[in-house]
C-alpha positions in Angstrom: 125.6 81.4 106.5 121.8 81.1 106.2 119.2 83.3 107.8 118.2 80.7 110.4 121.7 80.7 111.8 121.8 84.5 111.9 118.4 85.1 113.6 119.4 82.7 116.4 122.4 84.7 117.3 122.6 87.2 120.2 124.0 89.8 117.8 120.9 89.6 115.6 118.5 89.6 118.5 120.2 92.7 119.9 120.0 94.4 116.6 116.3 93.5 116.1 115.5 94.8 119.6 117.4 98.1 118.9 115.5 98.5 115.6 112.1 98.0 117.4 113.1 100.5 120.1 114.3 103.1 117.5 111.1 102.8 115.4 108.9 103.0 118.5 110.7 106.1 119.7 110.3 107.8 116.3 106.6 106.8 116.2 105.9 107.9 119.8 107.7 111.2 119.7 109.0 111.2 123.3 109.9 114.8 124.0 111.8 114.7 127.3 115.6 114.7 126.5 114.7 113.9 122.9 118.1 114.5 121.4 119.9 112.5 124.1 117.5 109.6 123.7 117.8 109.8 119.9 121.6 109.8 120.1 121.6 106.7 122.3 119.3 104.9 119.9 121.3 105.8 116.9 124.5 104.6 118.5 122.8 101.4 119.5 121.4 100.5 116.1 124.6 101.5 114.4 126.7 99.5 116.7 124.4 96.5 116.5 124.2 96.7 112.7 128.0 96.5 112.5 127.7 92.9 114.0 125.2 91.7 111.4 126.3 88.6 109.5 126.1 88.3 105.7 123.7 85.7 104.3 123.3 84.3 100.8 119.8 85.4 99.6 118.1 82.4 98.1 114.7 84.0 97.5 114.7 87.5 96.2 111.0 88.6 96.7 109.7 92.1 96.1 107.4 93.1 99.0 104.8 95.8 98.9 104.8 96.6 102.7 105.1 100.2 103.6 103.7 102.8 105.9 100.7 104.6 104.6 101.5 108.1 103.4 99.4 109.8 106.1 101.0 107.9 108.9 104.5 108.6 107.6 103.7 112.3 107.2 102.4 112.5 110.7 105.6 110.9 112.0 107.7 113.2 109.9 105.9 116.3 111.2 106.2 115.1 114.8 109.9 114.4 114.4 110.5 117.8 112.8 108.8 119.4 115.7 111.0 117.5 118.1 114.1 118.4 116.3 113.1 122.1 116.1 115.6 124.5 114.5 118.6 122.2 114.5 117.8 120.4 111.3 120.3 122.0 108.9 124.1 121.3 109.1 127.2 121.3 106.9 128.8 118.1 105.7 131.3 116.7 103.3 129.8 113.5 102.0 133.0 111.5 101.8 135.9 113.0 103.8 138.3 110.6 102.2 137.6 112.3 98.9 138.3 115.7 100.3 142.0 115.3 101.3 143.1 118.1 99.0 140.0 120.3 99.7 138.4 119.7 96.3 135.0 118.5 97.6 132.7 121.3 98.7 130.6 121.1 101.8 126.9 120.8 101.3 123.9 121.4 103.5 122.7 118.3 105.4 119.2 117.8 106.8 118.8 116.0 110.1 115.2 115.4 109.6 116.0 113.7 106.2 118.6 111.6 108.0 116.3 110.4 110.7 113.4 109.7 108.3 115.6 107.8 105.9 117.0 105.6 108.7 113.4 105.1 110.0 112.0 104.2 106.6 114.8 101.6 105.8 114.5 100.0 109.2 110.7 100.0 109.4 110.4 98.5 105.9 112.6 95.6 106.8 110.9 95.2 110.1 107.5 95.0 108.5 108.8 92.3 106.1 110.5 90.4 109.0 107.2 90.5 110.9 105.3 88.8 108.1 107.0 85.8 109.6 107.3 83.6 106.5 110.5 81.8 105.4 111.0 84.2 102.5 110.1 87.4 104.3 112.5 86.6 107.2 115.3 85.7 104.8 114.7 88.9 102.7 114.6 91.1 105.8 117.7 89.7 107.3 119.6 90.3 104.0 117.9 93.7 103.6 118.9 94.9 107.1 122.6 94.5 106.3 122.4 95.7 102.8 120.5 98.9 103.7 122.9 99.6 106.5 126.0 99.4 104.3 124.5 101.1 101.3 122.2 103.7 102.7 121.3 104.5 106.3 124.7 104.1 108.0 125.9 107.3 106.4 122.7 109.1 107.6 123.3 107.7 111.1 126.9 109.0 111.2 125.9 112.4 110.0 123.0 112.5 112.5 125.1 111.4 115.4 127.8 113.9 114.6 125.3 116.7 114.3 123.4 115.8 117.5 126.7 115.5 119.3 127.6 119.1 118.6 124.1 120.4 119.4 124.1 118.6 122.8 127.6 119.8 123.5 126.7 123.5 122.7 123.2 123.6 124.3 123.0 124.4 128.0 119.7 122.6 128.1 121.4 119.3 127.7 124.4 119.8 130.0 
């Protein structure tokens, strides 16, 4: 399947829309019901990413697009403030490897999860929005690759952590 076929699908349009909403939410730091909104957006991008189609990459181009460091740092500080003291959690990276209890739990970082998801999605979105044949193709391929090889794990850990915080916090009941 080529990128032109993919970007014309409702699945891709839904995914792209959810990516734009997620990035805007992280950039705008909406405080009211922050965790509930974040949980909804994480579920939406994860669910939509599951429906992305695989394409054959014909032009592998290295793009230099990125957020400037000051802008990213401001977004990170703002997100950290919104998350507050719920940033640390315990996790076993691959529960299928821990069947016999040999893998030790490690400390996870919710801020790191959210920022890694944001960086991966924002980078591909910036490339997609260059609106050239090569940039669109590379972004469509990159969205799916980054999902399966990086940010999906962060999303799962973040959603699980946020679920328990919401469940245990009277503020969100």
